[in-house]
N, C-alpha and C positions, 0 to 999 in steps of 0.2 A: 117198969116200961123196958122195951127188950133195947139191947146195944144192937143197932145194924150197921157197926161201922164197918165192920170188915167186908160183910155183903157190898158197900155201896164202893170198896173198893175195887175189888173182884170186879162191879160193874165198870169202873173207872179205867180198870186197868183193861178193859174187856175191849174198850170204847177205842183204847188209843191203838191196841192191836187193826181193830178195825180199819182204822182210819189209815194206819202203815202201809196197809195189807191194799187197801184203795189208791194210793198214791203210786204203793210201785208197781199196783197191775193199770193205773195211768201211763206211767212212764216205760212201760215194756210195749204196750199198744202205741205208742207214739214211736217207739224205736221200729216197728214192727212196719204201720204204716210207711214210715220215712223209704224205711230199705225196699219196700215193696213198688213206691212212686220210684227211688232210685234204679233203681234194676227194671223197670217199666222204660225210662226213659233211655238208659244204658242201650236194651233192647233195639226200640223203635232209633237209637242212633245207628245202633249197627245195620240195622235192615234199609234205612235214610242211603247213608253213607256206602255202601256197599251195593246197592242193588240202584239207585235211585238218583240221588246228586250226591257232589261231593267240592270242596271250597280250593281254592288254589292263590297261590300268589304269582302273580307275569314275575317272571327271575331275569328279566333283560328288555333291552328295548328295540328287542327283533320284529315287535311287532306295531312300533308306533307307526302311525297317530291314536290306529283301533284299539289298541290294549298299553298303558304307559306301563313302563319297568326300566324306564329310564335313571342315570345317574342321577340324585338331588331331587328326585321327585317322589311323592306316594307312590306306589307297586299298586295297581288295580289288585282286588281280590276279584276272581271269579267263579263262577257258577257253573261248573259243567252238568249236562247232560247223561247220563249214564244210560240209558233205556232206548232211544234211538236207537243204537245202532244193533241192537238185539232182536231189531225187525225191520231195519233198509242197508243199505250200504252208505259210507260217506259218499259224499258228493262234492264238486269244485264249488269251488267258497265257503266253505264250512272251514269255520276257526274249530281246531280240535288240539285237546293236550294225548301227549303220547309217551310212554315209556323210550327209553332210547334204546335203540333196538341191535345196537352195537358199542362197542366196544369206542369207534370212531367218534359218535356223536358225545361221550365224553367229558370231553375238553379239559374244564377245571375244575368238573364237577365233583364235590364229595361227601360224601354219605355224613347226614347228619346224624345218624350215630352215635351212642355215647362206646369210647372204647373199651368201658367196664362191661362185664357180661351181663350184670342182674338188671343194669341201668338202661340196656341195647333190649333187655328182652318187657321190659315196664316200657319202654319205647313205642316197640314194634304191635305190644297189645294194644295203647294206649292210640296205636293209628288205624284200631280197626275202628274205633270210635271219632274218628277225625279232631282227635284230641293230642296229637303230634305229624308231622309229614310223613307219608310214606318210603318208607328205605329203598328211590329208583330216583335214577336222574329225568322229572316229567319235565318238557318243551311245550309248549305251544306254539302252532301254524298255520297255515290254510292249506285247504289243498288243491291242488292244483290240475292236476289231472289223475285218474283213477287208470285200474289195470287195461292194459290192450293199446292206451293212449300212449302218443308219441309226444312228449316235450323235449323243445330245445330254446336255443335263445344267440343270436349272432349278430353284435353290435353293428359287422357293418349295412347290414342290409336294414337296420333303424326297426323293425315291425317289433321290436321286445321279445316276451317270450310268447312262442306260439305253440298250440297245442293241436295236433295233426295236420301243421301246415296255418292255421287262424289264428291273428294273432287276436289276442286275450281284452276284454275293456274290463280295465281295474281303477274303478274311481277309487278303490281304499288306500293306493298308494300315495303319499305324499309326496310330489316331485321337488317341489324346491328341499324339502327331508334331506331325498337323497344327492343332490350338489353339493352340500355341507361338511365342508372338512372337517373330520373326524379323529379320533385317536385311539377310538376302540378299536380292537381287535377281537371282535365277537364276528366280523367280518369281513370280506371284500369292501373297499374304498372304489369308489368310481362313481364317475357320470356316464354318459351312454344308455342306449336305449334298455341293454341288459343288467343298468346299473351294476357292472361287477362284469367278472373276464366271460369271455364265450362258453356255453356247453350246450353238451348235445349233439346229435339225436339219441335220443333216450326213452325204450318203451316201458312202460312200466308192466312190470308182472301182474297177472290175475290175484287178486288178495292182494295188492299191495296200493300205498300212494303215493303222489309226491308232492311234498311240500317245501311252502316256501316261504318267509315270514314278509310282512308288509314293508318293511322298512329294508328292505334291498339291499342297502350298499353296505348294512349292519346286521346281516343274518347266518350266521352259520346252518343253513339248511343242507335241503336236498342235494345240493349242488359241490358241496364241499363233503360228500363221502358216499362218490360214485365208485369208488375202489374198496368198499367193504361187502359183504356177499351178497346185498342187497340193491347194489349199483344206486346207492345216495334213496331209496324209496322207502319208504315205511311199513313196515305187516300189519293189515287191519287190526289182526288180534292183539298190537301193540298199542293201539287206543285208547283210550282210556274214557274219552268223550268227546260230545263235542260243546265246544263253550255257548253259555244264552245268557248270563248274566255280569254284568259289572257290579257287582254290591257294596263296593267301598274302594276308594274315597267314596261318599254320599251324593257330594258334588257332582260323579259320575257314573249315580245309579242308572241304570238302562240298559236295555237288550244290544245282541251283541249280532251283528248283522252278516250275514251269509251270502251276498251277491254272488251270485254265480257266473266267473269269468270267460265260461265259452259260451253266455247267452244262453 
């Protein structure tokens, strides 16, 4: 009888090697599949964020009660539509997010970026995928007047804000909120039909818009930047998009109205 011990051991060794190779191949395949999925997700997030929609957090109470950003409350998270203004111009009543057009608008804003150069760059890259806020002062206000229109307000006449001499219909303003005493330094306090100081007339340049907060007595909007190069107006090129939805907190989930105050 022949001794096949050595041959059996050889076969066993080959079987073990085959199992190890198969296991290694399985892990390698899994890693590749995960990498592909992650890459696809990142590409979709990049395209989605850069060209279609983006989430922002309401930074202040200037748009109360339409948008919440007050001290002590949960700031609204909003979604902007970045597509609309590629095919049409902003209209009166649109609620928009825009980049501060001049240093006059920056106020107490501070960059969210780290002072560390490496971390700063990482944050920039993450921002492309909406995983970090953009390194710019973004504000949210409502469009009141567009290019070629003249806007003004004089408390003495009791008309409130007018555009081309016509008083506005503004159901989004919480009248009671405007007369409450506030220690906020975001804007001017006051009642009266202007809910603040008189201003204008200001004729909006073509390609720009005049914006104001719904919380007029606590909003540092176009009224407060008339000394800058745009006379308080915002270039359409600085608009990041139209606010469409509140997505958080869930109790406030819903669309954001764009009532035209000019009728």
